[in-house]
MARNUKE-320092 format. One record per residue: x, y, z of N, C-alpha, C in turn. Coordinates in steps of 0.05 Angstrom, whole numbers, padded with zeros to 5 digits, always signed. Layout:
% residues N
XYZXYZXYZ ...
//
This chain:
% residues 430
+02183+01430+01853+02189+01445+01875+02174+01431+01901 +02204+01419+01908+02199+01403+01946+02177+01424+01958 +02164+01400+01977+02146+01414+01997+02156+01415+02017 +02183+01400+02019+02200+01402+02053+02206+01432+02062 +02194+01432+02090+02204+01454+02105+02217+01464+02119 +02229+01480+02115+02257+01491+02129+02256+01511+02149 +02253+01505+02172+02244+01522+02196+02263+01539+02206 +02284+01514+02208+02311+01526+02227+02339+01519+02216 +02356+01535+02206+02373+01525+02187+02396+01519+02213 +02408+01497+02206+02422+01486+02224+02455+01478+02208 +02484+01488+02219+02496+01485+02210+02512+01453+02206 +02516+01448+02177+02526+01425+02180+02554+01418+02191 +02550+01389+02194+02573+01380+02211+02601+01382+02199 +02609+01379+02168+02625+01383+02164+02632+01409+02156 +02637+01412+02135+02636+01444+02125+02611+01458+02130 +02613+01485+02144+02585+01502+02142+02583+01514+02120 +02554+01520+02112+02542+01533+02098+02547+01563+02099 +02546+01580+02076+02553+01608+02087+02535+01623+02106 +02544+01637+02120+02521+01644+02140+02520+01625+02166 +02520+01605+02158+02513+01585+02184+02524+01589+02210 +02547+01601+02214+02555+01605+02243+02535+01630+02247 +02531+01646+02237+02518+01667+02244+02489+01667+02251 +02477+01645+02234+02455+01640+02241+02449+01622+02266 +02469+01608+02266+02465+01587+02292+02468+01602+02320 +02489+01621+02319+02496+01633+02339+02467+01655+02349 +02463+01664+02332+02439+01686+02332+02411+01673+02343 +02407+01683+02366+02383+01676+02382+02355+01676+02364 +02356+01695+02344+02334+01690+02327+02330+01676+02310 +02352+01655+02302+02354+01635+02287+02359+01608+02297 +02345+01616+02329+02348+01581+02344+02319+01574+02340 +02316+01545+02344+02290+01530+02352+02276+01545+02373 +02245+01547+02373+02227+01564+02397+02223+01533+02411 +02221+01543+02431+02218+01521+02454+02195+01502+02449 +02199+01478+02453+02176+01459+02441+02145+01471+02449 +02144+01480+02478+02115+01492+02484+02102+01505+02467 +02117+01526+02452+02109+01551+02434+02104+01541+02406 +02111+01520+02403+02096+01500+02377+02073+01505+02374 +02063+01515+02347+02033+01517+02341+02035+01489+02315 +02007+01486+02318+02002+01465+02304+02001+01471+02267 +02000+01493+02261+01999+01500+02231+02030+01515+02227 +02042+01494+02204+02066+01496+02193+02069+01493+02168 +02092+01486+02152+02099+01477+02125+02078+01493+02103 +02067+01476+02083+02060+01493+02060+02035+01507+02070 +02012+01505+02084+01997+01512+02095+01994+01542+02108 +02014+01545+02133+02026+01564+02138+02037+01585+02115 +02051+01577+02092+02062+01595+02079+02043+01603+02066 +02019+01583+02055+01997+01601+02043+01989+01622+02060 +01984+01612+02081+01964+01636+02101+01980+01654+02103 +02005+01662+02108+02030+01686+02105+02021+01702+02078 +02018+01680+02058+02021+01697+02026+01991+01709+02026 +01968+01696+02039+01946+01711+02036+01938+01736+02053 +01959+01732+02076+01952+01756+02096+01968+01781+02076 +01984+01778+02064+02002+01800+02049+01982+01810+02020 +01959+01789+02019+01944+01792+01996+01924+01814+02003 +01910+01802+02032+01894+01809+02047+01902+01844+02045 +01924+01848+02067+01937+01871+02076+01938+01898+02053 +01951+01885+02029+01948+01905+02007+01923+01909+01993 +01906+01888+01990+01879+01892+01980+01861+01907+01996 +01872+01912+02022+01853+01934+02043+01874+01958+02033 +01892+01963+02030+01902+01983+02019+01900+02002+01988 +01891+01979+01975+01878+01992+01951+01839+01997+01947 +01834+01987+01968+01808+01979+01963+01786+02015+01972 +01808+02025+01967+01791+02058+01980+01794+02071+01954 +01820+02061+01928+01819+02074+01903+01800+02079+01891 +01780+02064+01894+01747+02063+01870+01727+02089+01885 +01739+02083+01913+01718+02100+01930+01725+02136+01927 +01744+02139+01919+01756+02169+01916+01739+02188+01905 +01730+02178+01889+01712+02196+01861+01684+02198+01883 +01675+02180+01895+01653+02185+01916+01660+02203+01938 +01684+02204+01943+01688+02218+01969+01691+02248+01962 +01700+02250+01942+01711+02271+01931+01682+02290+01921 +01656+02274+01914+01634+02279+01904+01622+02292+01927 +01627+02278+01950+01611+02279+01976+01624+02301+01990 +01651+02303+01993+01657+02319+02009+01675+02351+02003 +01677+02343+01970+01682+02362+01948+01712+02372+01950 +01728+02353+01960+01761+02359+01962+01773+02363+01932 +01797+02374+01928+01812+02371+01901+01820+02353+01892 +01830+02345+01867+01851+02322+01864+01873+02317+01875 +01882+02341+01890+01911+02339+01899+01913+02326+01927 +01878+02331+01934+01873+02317+01964+01875+02288+01950 +01865+02272+01936+01866+02245+01934+01898+02232+01933 +01908+02244+01917+01940+02238+01920+01954+02245+01945 +01951+02269+01959+01954+02267+01985+01948+02240+02005 +01916+02237+02004+01911+02215+02021+01923+02184+02013 +01931+02188+01985+01951+02170+01970+01980+02160+01979 +01986+02185+01981+02020+02190+01988+02021+02189+02010 +02004+02196+02037+01999+02193+02070+01999+02160+02077 +01985+02151+02061+01989+02115+02069+02018+02108+02058 +02028+02113+02038+02058+02107+02035+02076+02117+02046 +02071+02140+02059+02095+02153+02078+02098+02141+02102 +02062+02137+02114+02064+02117+02136+02073+02092+02145 +02071+02076+02116+02081+02049+02114+02120+02056+02120 +02122+02077+02105+02152+02084+02099+02165+02086+02134 +02148+02098+02158+02158+02104+02182+02152+02080+02199 +02139+02062+02187+02136+02036+02201+02157+02023+02197 +02164+02018+02173+02185+01993+02157+02207+02000+02181 +02216+02037+02176+02239+02043+02186+02239+02033+02225 +02221+02034+02243+02220+02029+02265+02209+02009+02270 +02190+01989+02258+02177+01972+02268+02186+01943+02242 +02204+01953+02228+02204+01921+02208+02223+01909+02217 +02237+01910+02242+02263+01890+02250+02238+01876+02281 +02225+01883+02285+02215+01879+02307+02212+01850+02312 +02195+01838+02287+02196+01814+02288+02222+01794+02286 +02238+01800+02283+02271+01785+02291+02273+01781+02326 +02261+01795+02337+02266+01796+02366+02245+01783+02389 +02218+01793+02372+02194+01785+02383+02181+01763+02377 +02188+01759+02355+02182+01732+02339+02156+01738+02325 +02149+01726+02300+02133+01730+02279+02097+01742+02284 +02098+01715+02302+02063+01714+02310+02058+01734+02320 +02069+01745+02341+02059+01769+02366+02057+01798+02345 +02079+01805+02323+02082+01825+02310+02052+01826+02290 +02054+01799+02272+02028+01791+02260+01998+01799+02271 +01996+01793+02291+01973+01797+02309+01971+01829+02309 +01985+01840+02320+01991+01859+02326+01982+01884+02303 +01995+01878+02285+01985+01882+02264+01952+01890+02246 +01951+01861+02252+01928+01853+02239+01906+01869+02258 +01909+01872+02283+01893+01889+02294+01894+01924+02298 +01917+01929+02283+01918+01954+02272+01905+01959+02249 +01903+01939+02228+01883+01939+02204+01858+01942+02217 +01850+01928+02230+01822+01926+02231+01810+01951+02247 +01825+01966+02258+01820+01991+02273+01823+02014+02247 +01837+02012+02232+01840+02030+02200+01811+02020+02190 +01805+02000+02183+01773+01994+02169+01755+02003+02182 +01756+02003+02213+01732+02015+02229+01732+02045+02222 +01755+02057+02222+01757+02087+02212+01746+02086+02189 +01751+02081+02173+01746+02081+02142+01711+02077+02137 +01699+02057+02159+01668+02054+02153+01666+02073+02166 +01673+02085+02183+01662+02108+02201+01664+02135+02189 +01684+02142+02170+01699+02169+02163+01674+02187+02151 +01676+02212+02158+01652+02235+02154+01669+02261+02147 +01693+02249+02131+01712+02275+02117+01739+02270+02116 +01757+02284+02105+01781+02283+02098+01802+02273+02125 +01798+02293+02140+01814+02283+02169+01814+02249+02179 +01787+02248+02178+01787+02214+02181+01796+02197+02163 +01794+02207+02137+01806+02182+02111+01834+02186+02116 +01846+02211+02122+01872+02212+02125+01886+02193+02143 +01874+02200+02169+01878+02190+02191+01878+02155+02191 +01863+02152+02175+01855+02120+02178+01878+02111+02156 +01883+02123+02130+01906+02111+02114+01929+02107+02133 +01941+02132+02149+01965+02128+02174+01965+02102+02181 +01939+02106+02204+01941+02077+02221+01936+02047+02200 +01929+02049+02171+01933+02033+02156+01958+02019+02148 +01968+02049+02145+02002+02041+02132+02016+02034+02154 +02017+02043+02178+02031+02038+02202+02025+02007+02203 +02006+01995+02201+02006+01964+02213+02016+01948+02183 +02004+01960+02162+02014+01950+02139+02054+01941+02132 +02061+01966+02146+02095+01965+02148+02096+01948+02171 +02083+01948+02195+02099+01929+02211+02095+01900+02209 +02081+01891+02187+02070+01872+02180+02083+01859+02163 +02092+01879+02139+02110+01865+02115+02133+01853+02122 +02153+01861+02135+02178+01849+02137+02170+01817+02152 +02158+01825+02181+02149+01801+02192+02137+01776+02174 +02122+01780+02158+02108+01762+02139+02127+01758+02114 +02140+01771+02106+02161+01762+02083+02178+01745+02102 +02193+01750+02128+02216+01739+02134+02205+01712+02140 +02176+01705+02149+02165+01685+02161+02160+01664+02139 +02159+01670+02118+02153+01661+02096+02184+01646+02085 +02203+01669+02088+02233+01656+02077+02243+01627+02105 +02228+01629+02124+02234+01617+02150+02225+01593+02147 +02201+01591+02130+02186+01560+02123+02205+01551+02106 +02202+01563+02084+02217+01556+02062+02233+01577+02044 +02265+01576+02034+02274+01609+02020+02264+01604+01996 +02262+01575+01978+02258+01580+01944+02222+01599+01947 +02207+01577+01949+02180+01585+01954+02172+01606+01966 +02189+01614+01996+02186+01639+02009+02190+01661+01991 +02215+01663+01971+02219+01687+01955+02203+01690+01928 +02188+01667+01923+02168+01664+01904+02146+01681+01909 +02131+01668+01934+02111+01683+01944+02115+01722+01959 +02142+01720+01963+02144+01754+01970+02138+01769+01945 +02145+01752+01925+02141+01768+01898+02123+01769+01882 +02105+01749+01887+02073+01745+01874+02055+01758+01889 +02054+01758+01922+02034+01765+01934+02024+01794+01931 +02050+01811+01934+02042+01840+01936+02021+01852+01910 +02025+01841+01885+02015+01854+01862+01988+01836+01857 +01986+01814+01868+01952+01801+01871+01937+01821+01891 +01951+01827+01913+01931+01836+01935+01935+01867+01921 +01945+01878+01906+01940+01912+01905+01914+01910+01884 +01922+01893+01857+01903+01889+01839+01877+01874+01842 +01880+01861+01865+01851+01846+01875+01839+01864+01891 +01849+01883+01903+01833+01907+01924+01816+01922+01913 +01832+01928+01894+01820+01952+01880+01790+01941+01859 +01796+01927+01837+01777+01910+01827+01753+01900+01841 +01761+01893+01864+01739+01872+01891+01719+01898+01891 +01740+01920+01900+01724+01945+01917+01702+01951+01897 +01719+01957+01866+01698+01972+01852+01673+01952+01843 +01675+01927+01851+01656+01914+01837+01632+01917+01859 +01639+01913+01884+01620+01915+01913+01607+01946+01906 +01621+01965+01905+01613+01989+01904+01592+01994+01879 +01601+01980+01853+01582+01985+01832+01555+01959+01835 +01553+01944+01846+01530+01923+01848+01521+01917+01862 +01534+01929+01897+01522+01928+01919+01515+01947+01935 +01497+01948+01963+01495+01964+01972+01514+01977+01988 +01508+02000+02006+01531+02015+02025+01553+02012+02009 +01567+02033+01993+01588+02028+01979+01622+02035+01990 +01610+02058+02012+01638+02065+02026+01625+02048+02057 +01620+02024+02056+01616+02008+02075+01621+01982+02083 +01611+01965+02055+01613+01941+02053+01639+01922+02044 +01653+01940+02028+01680+01926+02024+01698+01930+02042 +01704+01954+02066+01717+01946+02087+01709+01921+02106 +01679+01920+02104+01668+01897+02126+01676+01863+02110 +01685+01871+02090+01690+01841+02080+01714+01841+02090 +01741+01856+02089+01759+01857+02083+01767+01843+02117 +01751+01864+02130+01752+01863+02162+01750+01830+02166 +01721+01818+02154+01725+01794+02161+01735+01772+02152 +01755+01778+02133+01777+01761+02128+01796+01761+02140 +01810+01786+02150+01834+01793+02169+01821+01779+02193 +01795+01782+02205+01790+01761+02232+01801+01727+02228 +01795+01722+02204+01796+01692+02206+01824+01683+02193 +01845+01702+02192+01879+01702+02181+01885+01702+02212 +01874+01716+02228+01884+01720+02255+01884+01699+02268 +01862+01686+02263+01862+01661+02279+01880+01639+02273 +01887+01641+02242+01903+01627+02230+01931+01630+02243 +01938+01659+02242+01964+01659+02264+01969+01657+02282 +01942+01651+02296+01946+01643+02327+01956+01611+02323 +01945+01601+02311+01955+01578+02312+01981+01559+02293 +01998+01584+02283+02019+01578+02267+02042+01569+02290 +02056+01553+02277+02084+01547+02287+02095+01570+02292 +02119+01584+02314+02137+01600+02310+02155+01595+02299 +02168+01612+02287+02195+01604+02267+02215+01617+02286 +02214+01637+02302+02245+01646+02301+02235+01645+02345 +02255+01648+02365+02251+01659+02391+02255+01686+02396 +02248+01688+02415+02248+01722+02427+02278+01728+02428 +02286+01745+02433+02319+01756+02425+02314+01783+02442 +02336+01793+02450+02337+01823+02465+02343+01838+02446 +02340+01865+02456+02341+01883+02429+02318+01892+02418 +02297+01892+02425+02269+01899+02418+02270+01918+02416 +02270+01938+02436+02268+01973+02438+02293+01984+02418 +02312+01975+02417+02330+01986+02397+02322+01996+02367 +02305+01962+02365+02300+01969+02337+02279+01983+02328 +02265+01996+02348+02252+02022+02354+02261+02041+02342 +02289+02051+02336+02305+02066+02328+02303+02073+02298 +02296+02091+02283+02291+02091+02253+02329+02090+02246 +02321+02066+02230+02352+02060+02217+02348+02046+02196 +02365+02047+02173+02374+02028+02151+02401+02019+02155 +02399+01990+02156+02418+01976+02157+02420+01950+02141 +02442+01951+02125+02445+01928+02108+02467+01908+02113 +02461+01882+02116+02483+01866+02124+02503+01865+02093 +02529+01865+02103+02551+01865+02089+02549+01850+02058 +02537+01823+02069+02534+01804+02047+02520+01808+02022 +02501+01834+02033+02479+01830+02011+02477+01860+01994 +02501+01883+02007+02507+01907+02003+02509+01910+01968 +02525+01895+01955+02526+01893+01925+02507+01894+01913 +02480+01866+01923+02457+01860+01905+02438+01880+01909 +02438+01893+01938+02418+01913+01938+02426+01939+01927 +02455+01952+01919+02453+01971+01910+02444+01966+01877 +02449+01937+01864+02441+01936+01836+02414+01937+01833 +02403+01927+01856+02369+01921+01856+02354+01953+01855 +02364+01967+01875+02344+01986+01889+02338+02005+01863 +02347+02011+01844+02336+02029+01833+02313+02019+01813 +02318+01989+01812+02294+01971+01794+02275+01975+01812 +02277+01972+01837+02249+01976+01856+02235+02000+01857 +02254+02019+01852+02242+02048+01856+02224+02057+01835 +02238+02042+01805+02223+02045+01781+02199+02032+01777 +02198+02003+01788+02176+01990+01780+02156+01993+01793 +02164+02008+01833+02138+02011+01841+02131+02039+01841 +02145+02057+01825+02132+02081+01807+02108+02078+01790 +02105+02050+01783+02085+02042+01756+02063+02043+01774 +02054+02031+01796+02030+02027+01807+02018+02048+01824 +02036+02066+01830+02037+02093+01845+02016+02114+01821 +02029+02106+01794+02016+02126+01775+01986+02112+01768 +01982+02088+01766+01954+02080+01770+01937+02077+01793 +01946+02078+01811+01933+02083+01835+01928+02112+01843 +01942+02133+01834+01935+02151+01846+01921+02168+01820 +01921+02160+01794+01915+02175+01769+01896+02160+01749 +01901+02134+01758+01891+02112+01736+01859+02114+01732 +01838+02115+01747+01812+02116+01747+01807+02150+01733 +01822+02169+01735+01819+02193+01723+01824+02187+01694 +01845+02175+01687+01854+02178+01665+01842+02163+01643 +01824+02133+01658+01813+02111+01644+01786+02132+01636 +01778+02146+01655+01752+02162+01655+01750+02184+01631 +01776+02196+01631+01775+02216+01605+01785+02201+01582 +01796+02178+01577+01799+02162+01557+01773+02156+01540 +01764+02146+01559+01735+02125+01553+01705+02145+01547 +01707+02171+01569+01687+02176+01577+01663+02166+01597 +01673+02142+01604+01659+02135+01620+01667+02136+01649 +01655+02139+01669+01662+02146+01700+01654+02120+01715 +01646+02096+01700+01642+02064+01713+01670+02058+01737 +01655+02056+01757+01687+02049+01774+01700+02024+01770 +01684+02008+01755+01696+01977+01751+01717+01985+01729 +01713+02004+01705+01733+02009+01689+01753+02020+01695 +01744+02041+01713+01767+02057+01728+01790+02044+01747 +01782+02028+01754+01800+01999+01766+01815+01985+01756 +01804+01992+01725+01815+01966+01708+01846+01967+01703 +01850+01994+01699+01878+01999+01698+01899+01987+01715 +01887+01993+01752+01915+01976+01761+01909+01944+01764 +01884+01932+01758+01879+01908+01755+01896+01897+01740 +01891+01914+01706+01912+01895+01687+01940+01896+01697 +01956+01915+01707+01976+01921+01709+01986+01902+01730 +01972+01896+01755+01979+01878+01770+01977+01842+01768 +01957+01850+01746+01953+01819+01730+01975+01803+01721 +01984+01817+01700+02000+01816+01678+02024+01812+01702 +02041+01834+01723+02055+01830+01735+02053+01802+01754 +02031+01786+01758+02036+01764+01775+02033+01742+01756 +02032+01741+01729+02027+01725+01712+02064+01721+01712 +02075+01742+01711+02102+01749+01695+02116+01726+01725 +02112+01739+01746+02123+01726+01769+02123+01695+01765 +02097+01682+01763+02094+01657+01754+02115+01642+01736 +02112+01658+01707+02124+01644+01682+02158+01644+01690 +02165+01670+01704+02195+01676+01702+02208+01662+01730 +02195+01649+01753+02201+01644+01770+02229+01620+01775 +02237+01612+01743+02253+01589+01744+02274+01611+01731 +02273+01632+01719+02290+01641+01711+02318+01666+01730 +02341+01668+01720+02359+01673+01735+02349+01702+01743 +02361+01704+01768+02352+01732+01776+02363+01753+01762 +02383+01759+01749+02389+01781+01737+02377+01784+01710 +02370+01758+01690+02349+01760+01678+02325+01774+01686 +02315+01767+01697+02292+01772+01708+02279+01802+01714 +02309+01812+01733+02307+01839+01732+02318+01858+01704 +02325+01840+01686+02333+01862+01659+02303+01861+01648 +02283+01839+01645+02265+01835+01632+02245+01855+01648 +02245+01863+01671+02227+01879+01688+02234+01912+01675 +02267+01913+01669+02269+01939+01662+02258+01946+01645 +02271+01920+01621+02251+01928+01590+02224+01928+01588 +02212+01920+01604+02182+01919+01610+02173+01951+01610 +02182+01963+01625+02171+01984+01637+02184+02010+01615 +02207+02005+01609+02219+02020+01585+02203+02020+01558 +02185+01991+01544+02173+01985+01533+02146+02000+01538 +02134+01985+01559+02108+01985+01558+02100+02017+01562 +02108+02028+01578+02102+02065+01585+02097+02078+01563 +02114+02078+01550+02113+02089+01517+02085+02084+01508 +02076+02059+01494+02057+02050+01491+02033+02062+01506 +02029+02063+01530+02009+02069+01544+02000+02098+01539 +02028+02119+01538+02023+02145+01531+02014+02152+01500 +02022+02133+01484+02018+02135+01456+01991+02130+01455 +01974+02106+01468+01944+02104+01472+01936+02123+01476 +01941+02138+01509+01929+02156+01510+01927+02189+01495 +01955+02186+01478+01950+02216+01464+01931+02211+01434 +01929+02184+01423+01911+02183+01401+01891+02171+01413 +01877+02167+01434+01845+02160+01450+01845+02132+01441 +01869+02114+01442+01854+02082+01436+01861+02070+01454 +01834+02064+01470+01836+02053+01489+01852+02020+01500 +01846+02011+01469+01863+01980+01465+01890+01980+01472 +01902+01999+01461+01933+02009+01455+01937+02020+01484 +01923+02036+01501+01934+02041+01523+01934+02018+01551 +01912+02004+01542+01911+01977+01565+01933+01959+01559 +01940+01956+01528+01962+01940+01510+01989+01950+01533 +01994+01971+01534+02021+01985+01541+02012+01982+01577 +01992+01983+01584+01998+01970+01619+02005+01950+01617 +01991+01928+01604+01994+01897+01607+02027+01894+01611 +02035+01913+01587+02069+01902+01577+02084+01913+01606 +02076+01941+01617+02084+01955+01637+02087+01933+01662 +02054+01917+01664+02061+01894+01685+02082+01873+01684 +02083+01865+01663+02103+01845+01661+02131+01860+01673 +02132+01886+01669+02166+01901+01673+02161+01900+01707 +02131+01907+01718+02130+01907+01750+02141+01881+01763 +02116+01863+01749+02120+01837+01771+02153+01823+01759 +02161+01827+01736+02199+01817+01736+02212+01833+01745 +02208+01859+01750+02231+01878+01761+02231+01867+01790 +02203+01870+01803+02211+01865+01836+02214+01833+01843 +02202+01817+01831+02218+01787+01833+02244+01784+01832 +02255+01794+01808+02286+01800+01810+02300+01810+01832 +02289+01833+01842+02303+01846+01854+02308+01833+01884 +02272+01813+01894+02275+01798+01916+02291+01772+01914 +02297+01760+01896+02316+01742+01889+02340+01749+01890 +02346+01768+01887+02370+01770+01884+02386+01783+01915 +02368+01792+01928+02382+01808+01949+02371+01792+01978 +02341+01781+01970+02341+01768+02001+02352+01740+02003 +02357+01720+01994+02367+01697+01998+02395+01698+02014 +02408+01713+02005+02440+01721+02012+02440+01720+02048 +02411+01734+02060+02419+01744+02086+02412+01719+02105 +02426+01725+02124+02417+01698+02145+02389+01705+02160 +02380+01680+02176+02351+01685+02185+02344+01706+02202 +02365+01709+02216+02363+01740+02242+02363+01758+02225 +02375+01760+02196+02370+01795+02180+02346+01795+02164 +02329+01779+02161+02311+01775+02136+02289+01795+02141 +02274+01801+02166+02258+01819+02168+02265+01847+02159 +02283+01855+02173+02304+01881+02170+02308+01892+02146 +02322+01872+02130+02327+01868+02107+02290+01874+02084 +02281+01861+02087+02256+01860+02073+02244+01889+02078 +02251+01900+02106+02240+01924+02110+02248+01941+02092 +02273+01943+02094+02292+01967+02070+02286+01962+02040 +02276+01942+02029+02273+01930+02006+02249+01943+02005 +02229+01942+02018+02198+01956+02025+02202+01978+02028 +02221+01998+02040+02225+02024+02038+02234+02036+02016 +02247+02029+01997+02252+02034+01977+02232+02032+01959 +02220+02009+01956+02191+02006+01944+02168+02019+01946 +02164+02038+01975+02146+02047+01981+02149+02082+01977 +02175+02084+01975+02185+02109+01959+02175+02119+01937 +02181+02096+01919+02179+02099+01896+02147+02098+01889 +02131+02085+01907+02101+02091+01895+02092+02111+01912 +02101+02121+01932+02090+02146+01940+02098+02177+01936 +02121+02178+01939+02129+02208+01928+02122+02216+01897 +02128+02202+01878+02131+02211+01858+02095+02214+01853 +02073+02196+01868+02049+02206+01861+02038+02231+01875 +02049+02238+01905+02044+02266+01909+02050+02286+01894 +02075+02285+01881+02078+02299+01859+02066+02306+01839 +02058+02288+01826+02038+02286+01807+02013+02297+01813 +01995+02294+01840+01977+02309+01851+01977+02338+01848 +02001+02345+01857+02008+02372+01858+02010+02386+01827 +02021+02369+01810+02026+02381+01787+01995+02378+01771 +01976+02358+01779+01946+02358+01769+01943+02387+01771 +01942+02395+01797+01923+02419+01806+01941+02446+01799 +01972+02447+01799+01982+02471+01800+02001+02465+01773 +01996+02447+01750+02016+02448+01734+02002+02443+01703 +02003+02425+01692+01995+02423+01660+01960+02406+01659 +01954+02401+01692+01931+02381+01683+01936+02357+01683 +01916+02336+01688+01913+02309+01695+01935+02302+01665 +01926+02305+01642+01939+02294+01618+01967+02292+01617 +01972+02322+01618+02002+02329+01613+02015+02319+01643 +02008+02317+01668+02012+02304+01682+02026+02277+01680 +02006+02259+01661+02009+02235+01658+02035+02234+01642 +02039+02245+01620+02061+02246+01610+02089+02249+01628 +02087+02272+01637+02110+02268+01657+02111+02255+01673 +02100+02238+01689+02096+02218+01697+02112+02193+01687 +02094+02185+01661+02112+02171+01649+02131+02170+01633 +02150+02199+01625+02170+02204+01620+02196+02196+01637 +02182+02210+01664+02198+02201+01693+02204+02173+01692 +02183+02155+01698+02188+02125+01696+02210+02118+01684 +02199+02123+01650+02219+02118+01632+02252+02119+01637 +02256+02145+01643+02280+02155+01654+02290+02142+01677 +02272+02137+01697+02285+02117+01718+02284+02088+01712 +02274+02077+01694+02282+02049+01682+02314+02044+01668 +02312+02069+01653+02342+02074+01633+02362+02075+01657 +02357+02085+01672+02383+02084+01700+02385+02064+01712 +02365+02045+01717+02367+02022+01729+02372+02005+01714 +02369+02005+01688+02381+01985+01667+02419+01989+01666 +02430+02018+01664+02457+02021+01669+02469+02010+01694 +02446+02009+01715+02461+02003+01739+02460+01966+01736 +02440+01963+01725+02436+01931+01726+02462+01921+01710 +02466+01927+01682+02485+01925+01669+02523+01924+01675 +02518+01949+01693+02543+01953+01702+02551+01929+01730 +02527+01924+01738+02536+01904+01763+02536+01878+01745 +02527+01876+01731+02531+01848+01713+02561+01844+01703 +02570+01871+01702+02605+01870+01687+02610+01856+01713 +02605+01875+01734+02628+01872+01762+02625+01850+01764 +02605+01835+01758+02606+01804+01769+02617+01787+01751 +02617+01798+01729+02632+01779+01714+02666+01776+01707 +02673+01806+01727+02708+01813+01721+02712+01793+01751 +02691+01799+01776+02693+01787+01795+02701+01750+01793 +02684+01744+01780+02686+01715+01770+02710+01709+01760 
//
């Protein structure tokens, strides 16, 4: 794959490329003035942006292994755990709907620096938390800053390189989610200050990344209308609507899976193995995201619809295997099913990103990615909160896991139907 960097699309002298006119006429698509250029661009800038996604989502999943400690210390019920988990997802949603398009008008760098500052504030709250209210407040701030950053980072990576940017957008979220949970569990298990050290380490990484952002070359110019973007709005460019309608059910289904293992995974592993070891408890989410990242890398040159189809089939096959392992108390089968499901998670998300995002013009990318992540975080948060309610007021942990898994399979089958119908429509159109 070429290392060339495409920061500013230019209309061709002869026949223009699709959407070239809209990109050229949009202020957000023009080159920034020479005085605003930073020194960091190209592949180093792309790697920096991808690493920020990893750090932000690692930060969001870092509290997962600590919930058992918080629960023992503060005496809250399992439903509180899923509420804390769900509050973060809902805060991300609110931020995506209000702040997701801001970088198309203010520039990528200012939004990223503000989002990192918000993330540092959230980590400070987590470090000093003395009860559930502080924990919830920290998760809200964390969600708002993450939502503000996601659109800017994703659009920035696509500004730099459309092909590698789409690949990085697919790969980085899964890596960050898995690394944060496992890294946190290792620190908590083997090093002192379990409820402080992991947050301080992540904060140090974010400070270094903020310094890198300050040195980055800006990829868009300021444009009027920033205040209007703060009004909640879901807007899809006409060029991507058909592709988005095909991808949306896949996005919701695949992101419901890390919601299951983020909210209930440690408790399920503890019940299955009889061990309360934090590292083992975080293994479910880590195995899921590791195989997801591997599938993104292996299938990066496969066609978009084939990748999405692989994702749906991975969910349809992997979740039943996981539930069977839970039913017959087979740890090996349980984790084998999670690994298969991880292929579904990574492939489905990659296929959706590659199907939708490259069709958008430069000045539409941050807003479009915000809509994509809105659907994703609805899948991540809403089922997890419902599961927490069912654990307490329904049939308990295991029954809730069966119901959650069955719901994911149904969602995957619905996504499969939509994907096949979309394929037929595309064939008829051709």
